[in-house]
C-alpha positions in Angstrom: 69.9 50.9 -112.2 67.2 48.7 -110.6 65.1 51.6 -109.3 64.9 53.6 -112.6 64.0 50.4 -114.5 61.0 49.7 -112.2 60.0 53.4 -112.4 60.1 53.3 -116.2 58.0 50.1 -116.4 55.4 51.5 -114.0 55.1 54.7 -116.1 54.7 52.6 -119.3 52.0 50.4 -117.7 50.1 53.5 -116.5 50.2 55.0 -120.0 49.0 51.8 -121.6 46.0 51.5 -119.3 45.1 55.2 -119.7 45.4 55.0 -123.5 43.2 51.9 -123.8 40.6 53.4 -121.6 40.5 56.6 -123.7 40.6 54.9 -127.1 37.9 52.3 -126.2 35.5 55.0 -125.0 34.4 55.7 -128.6 32.8 58.9 -129.9 30.3 59.0 -127.1 33.0 59.3 -124.4 35.4 61.7 -126.1 35.1 64.2 -123.3 37.1 62.0 -120.8 40.2 63.7 -119.4 43.2 62.4 -121.3 45.6 63.2 -118.6 48.6 61.4 -120.1 48.8 63.8 -123.0 51.0 66.2 -121.0 52.8 63.7 -118.9 50.0 63.2 -116.3 48.9 66.8 -115.4 45.8 66.6 -117.7 46.2 70.3 -118.8 46.5 69.4 -122.5 43.4 67.3 -122.4 41.3 70.0 -120.8 42.6 72.5 -123.3 41.6 70.2 -126.2 38.2 69.6 -124.8 37.6 73.4 -124.3 38.7 74.0 -127.9 36.3 71.2 -129.1 33.4 72.9 -127.2 34.2 76.2 -128.8 34.2 74.6 -132.3 30.6 73.5 -131.7 29.4 77.0 -131.0 29.3 78.7 -134.4 27.2 77.8 -137.5 30.3 78.4 -139.7 32.0 75.4 -138.0 29.1 73.0 -138.5 29.8 69.9 -140.5 26.9 69.1 -142.8 26.5 66.2 -145.3 24.0 67.1 -148.0 22.5 64.5 -150.3 20.1 65.1 -153.2 17.9 62.9 -155.4 16.0 64.0 -158.5 14.1 62.6 -161.5 14.1 64.6 -164.7 11.9 63.7 -167.8 13.9 64.7 -170.9 13.7 64.2 -174.7 17.0 62.4 -175.0 18.5 60.8 -171.8 21.9 60.3 -173.4 22.2 63.9 -174.5 20.9 65.1 -171.2 23.5 63.0 -169.3 26.3 64.6 -171.3 24.9 68.1 -170.4 24.7 67.1 -166.7 28.3 65.8 -166.7 29.4 69.2 -168.2 27.5 71.1 -165.6 29.2 69.1 -162.8 32.7 69.6 -164.2 32.0 73.3 -164.6 30.9 73.5 -160.9 34.2 71.8 -159.9 32.7 68.4 -159.4 32.8 65.0 -161.1 30.6 62.1 -162.2 31.3 59.0 -160.0 28.8 56.7 -161.7 26.9 56.7 -165.0 24.6 54.2 -166.6 22.5 54.5 -169.9 19.9 52.3 -171.5 18.7 53.0 -175.0 15.0 53.1 -175.9 13.7 49.7 -176.9 16.6 47.7 -175.5 14.5 46.3 -172.7 11.4 45.7 -174.8 9.7 47.1 -177.9 7.9 49.9 -176.0 10.5 50.5 -173.2 11.7 54.1 -172.9 15.3 54.9 -172.6 16.9 56.2 -169.4 20.2 57.3 -167.8 21.4 57.3 -164.2 24.2 59.4 -162.7 25.9 59.9 -159.4 27.3 63.4 -159.2 29.7 64.9 -156.6 29.9 68.7 -156.5 31.1 71.2 -153.9 28.5 71.6 -151.2 28.0 75.3 -152.0 27.3 74.4 -155.7 24.6 71.8 -155.2 21.6 74.2 -155.1 22.8 75.9 -158.3 23.2 72.6 -160.0 19.6 71.6 -159.0 18.3 74.9 -160.4 20.1 74.2 -163.7 18.2 70.9 -164.0 15.1 72.9 -165.1 16.8 73.6 -168.4 17.1 69.9 -169.1 13.4 68.9 -168.8 10.6 68.4 -166.3 12.1 68.0 -162.8 10.1 65.4 -160.7 10.6 63.7 -157.3 13.2 66.2 -156.0 14.5 65.4 -152.5 17.3 66.9 -150.5 18.5 65.8 -147.1 21.1 67.2 -144.7 22.9 65.4 -141.8 24.8 67.2 -139.1 28.0 65.3 -138.3 29.7 68.1 -136.3 29.9 66.1 -133.1 31.3 63.1 -134.9 34.0 65.2 -136.5 34.9 66.8 -133.2 35.1 63.5 -131.5 37.4 62.1 -134.2 39.6 65.1 -134.1 40.0 64.7 -130.3 40.8 61.0 -130.5 43.3 61.7 -133.3 45.1 64.3 -131.2 45.1 62.0 -128.2 46.7 59.2 -130.2 49.2 61.5 -131.8 50.3 62.7 -128.4 50.4 59.1 -127.1 52.5 58.1 -130.1 55.0 60.9 -129.5 55.2 59.9 -125.9 55.9 56.3 -126.7 58.6 57.4 -129.1 60.2 59.4 -126.3 60.0 56.4 -124.0 61.7 54.2 -126.6 64.5 56.8 -127.0 65.1 56.9 -123.2 64.7 53.1 -122.6 67.7 51.3 -121.1 66.2 47.9 -120.9 65.3 45.6 -123.8 62.1 44.5 -122.2 60.8 48.1 -121.8 61.9 48.8 -125.4 59.9 45.8 -126.8 56.8 46.7 -124.8 57.0 50.3 -126.0 57.4 49.1 -129.7 54.3 46.9 -129.3 52.3 49.6 -127.9 53.5 52.1 -130.5 52.5 49.7 -133.3 48.9 49.4 -131.9 48.7 53.2 -131.5 49.8 53.9 -135.0 47.4 51.4 -136.6 44.5 52.9 -134.7 45.7 56.4 -135.6 45.8 55.6 -139.3 42.3 54.1 -139.1 40.9 57.2 -137.4 42.6 59.5 -139.9 41.1 57.6 -142.8 37.7 57.8 -141.2 38.1 61.6 -140.7 39.3 62.1 -144.3 36.2 60.3 -145.6 33.9 62.4 -143.4 35.6 65.6 -144.6 35.1 64.5 -148.2 31.4 63.8 -147.6 31.0 67.3 -146.0 32.9 69.2 -148.7 31.4 67.4 -151.7 27.7 66.9 -151.8 26.1 63.9 -153.6 23.3 64.1 -156.2 21.6 61.0 -157.5 20.0 61.8 -160.8 17.6 59.7 -162.9 16.9 60.8 -166.5 13.9 59.3 -168.1 12.8 59.6 -171.8 9.6 61.5 -172.5 6.8 59.3 -173.7 5.3 60.3 -177.1 1.6 60.9 -177.0 -0.5 58.7 -179.3 -3.9 59.5 -180.8 -6.4 56.7 -181.2 -8.4 57.4 -184.4 -12.1 56.6 -184.4 -15.1 56.7 -186.8 -14.3 57.1 -190.5 -10.7 57.8 -190.0 -10.4 54.8 -187.7 -12.0 52.6 -190.4 -9.5 53.9 -193.0 -6.6 53.2 -190.6 -7.9 49.7 -189.9 -8.5 49.0 -193.6 -5.0 50.2 -194.5 -3.4 48.0 -191.8 -5.4 45.0 -193.0 -4.3 45.7 -196.6 -0.7 46.0 -195.6 -1.0 42.8 -193.6 -2.6 40.9 -196.6 0.0 42.2 -199.0 2.8 41.1 -196.6 1.2 37.7 -196.2 0.8 37.3 -200.0 4.4 38.2 -200.6 5.5 35.7 -198.0 3.3 33.0 -199.7 4.7 33.7 -203.1 8.2 33.6 -201.7 7.5 30.2 -200.2 6.0 28.6 -203.3 8.5 30.1 -205.8 11.2 27.4 -205.2 8.5 24.6 -205.6 7.4 26.1 -208.9 10.9 26.0 -210.2 11.7 22.5 -208.9 8.3 20.8 -209.6 6.4 23.0 -212.0 8.9 23.0 -214.8 9.4 19.2 -215.0 5.6 18.6 -214.8 5.0 21.0 -217.6 7.7 19.3 -219.8 6.2 15.9 -219.1 2.7 17.0 -220.1 4.0 18.6 -223.3 5.9 15.5 -224.3 3.0 13.2 -223.5 0.6 15.2 -225.7 3.1 15.3 -228.5 3.6 11.5 -228.4 -0.1 11.0 -228.4 -0.5 13.1 -231.6 2.2 11.1 -233.3 0.6 7.8 -232.4 -2.8 8.9 -233.6 -1.3 10.1 -236.9 0.3 6.8 -237.6 -3.0 4.8 -237.3 -5.0 4.8 -240.7 -8.6 6.1 -240.3 -8.1 7.4 -236.8 -9.6 10.8 -236.2 -7.0 13.5 -236.1 -7.1 15.9 -233.2 -7.7 19.4 -234.4 -4.7 21.6 -234.4 -4.7 25.0 -232.7 -5.3 26.9 -236.0 -8.4 24.8 -237.0 -9.8 25.2 -233.6 -9.5 28.9 -233.8 -11.2 29.1 -237.3 -14.1 26.9 -236.0 
């Protein structure tokens, strides 16, 4: 039992060194020969590399990430945003982000706007951009493409290598007769599985970026044209504005003094009336004093 145990440990150590060297090489060294995939003969690694090279040959296998940006001037940004969302859903896409600001919310003269991030199938992006002409005036249209074919191929090769390494470690664990070999294999398997899941998530994200293009859309409200009147019409407009301003100020003034008239004016008027009446009675009680003319005599005179 001693000789097989040392042979198993040596095989496990060789696999760990080969796996670390291949996994740490990154995307720029994916062409290294992963000989441990087939138990040390290297045939599987060569076959995978040849398949990867063939994948790079045709344009139909190219992995392209397409991103677009456009600014559209519309009459109503909110309504236009609803129409864009409907266009995206009709094309099989979705709206990932949407923001709207109403006119005047950021200042008296600030126009309204809406911002959307749209994801649509890559083959539907150009059609969606063409449909933007029906919304308003398309401005600042930009479209970029990024070829990530080599990155995708490298990720696929590394995923295959780690899957083969994981299967090999599972086989070693099944055949292990020593607890030390079993613990070492379990530790190596845990590291391989964690790295494999990370690469699979990265590959899934890359595939999503390739299959679904992104369009950043800015919808801006159309500014209404204003005509500055001059000459006689300008004078009329200026005079009317001045009249409206004066009338508004007068109404404000009357509103301000109305409470004072009620609180102060009424008592003052009553005091003056009582004072004059008392003075008349005092004058009438003194003999020979001249009588103040009443209102009727004053009118006849």
